[in-house]
C-alpha positions as CSV (number, residue, x, y, z in Angstrom):
1,X,0.0,0.0,0.0
2,X,1.5,3.3,-1.0
3,X,1.9,6.1,1.5
4,X,-0.4,9.1,1.1
5,X,0.4,12.6,2.0
6,X,-1.7,14.2,4.8
7,X,-3.1,16.5,2.2
8,X,-4.2,13.6,0.0
9,X,-5.7,11.8,2.9
10,X,-7.7,14.9,3.8
11,X,-8.9,15.2,0.2
12,X,-9.9,11.5,0.1
13,X,-12.0,12.0,3.3
14,X,-13.7,15.1,1.8
15,X,-14.4,13.1,-1.4
16,X,-15.8,10.2,0.7
17,X,-18.1,12.5,2.6
18,X,-19.3,14.3,-0.5
19,X,-19.9,11.0,-2.3
20,X,-21.9,9.7,0.7
21,X,-24.1,12.7,0.5
22,X,-25.0,11.7,-3.0
23,X,-25.9,8.1,-2.2
24,X,-29.6,7.3,-2.4
25,X,-31.0,6.9,1.2
26,X,-32.0,3.3,0.4
27,X,-28.3,2.2,0.1
28,X,-26.7,4.7,2.5
29,X,-25.1,2.5,5.1
30,X,-21.7,1.5,6.5
31,X,-21.2,-1.1,3.7
32,X,-21.7,1.5,1.0
33,X,-19.3,3.8,2.7
34,X,-16.6,1.1,2.9
35,X,-17.1,0.3,-0.8
36,X,-16.8,4.0,-1.7
37,X,-13.7,4.4,0.5
38,X,-12.2,1.4,-1.3
39,X,-12.8,2.8,-4.7
40,X,-11.3,6.1,-3.7
41,X,-8.2,4.4,-2.2
42,X,-7.8,2.3,-5.4
43,X,-8.0,5.4,-7.6
44,X,-5.5,7.3,-5.4
45,X,-3.1,4.3,-5.4
46,X,-3.2,4.4,-9.2
47,X,-2.1,8.1,-9.1
48,X,-5.4,9.9,-9.1
49,X,-5.0,12.9,-6.8
50,X,-7.6,15.4,-8.0
51,X,-10.9,15.9,-6.2
52,X,-12.9,15.4,-9.5
53,X,-11.0,12.2,-10.4
54,X,-11.5,10.7,-7.0
55,X,-15.2,11.7,-7.0
56,X,-15.7,10.1,-10.4
57,X,-14.2,6.8,-9.0
58,X,-16.6,7.0,-6.1
59,X,-19.6,7.9,-8.2
60,X,-18.9,5.0,-10.5
61,X,-19.0,2.7,-7.5
62,X,-22.4,4.2,-6.5
63,X,-23.7,3.4,-9.9
64,X,-22.4,-0.2,-9.6
65,X,-24.1,-0.6,-6.2
66,X,-27.4,0.7,-7.5
67,X,-27.2,-1.5,-10.5
68,X,-26.6,-4.6,-8.3
69,X,-29.6,-3.8,-6.1
70,X,-32.0,-3.2,-9.0
């Protein structure tokens, strides 16, 4: 696991909270938050360090979760 700067960790936390605020209430739970955090960490470990890039990774995960439950 790569080391992340404190600034990037703070950004990832912000992205996670912002992404969770966009999750439909029907799937807003701890499991969803873990899945979103995982997608953000994976994106960051691949070099994505922008707010928008990390948010896109999280939003893609939300779409996958919604699709799975539909």
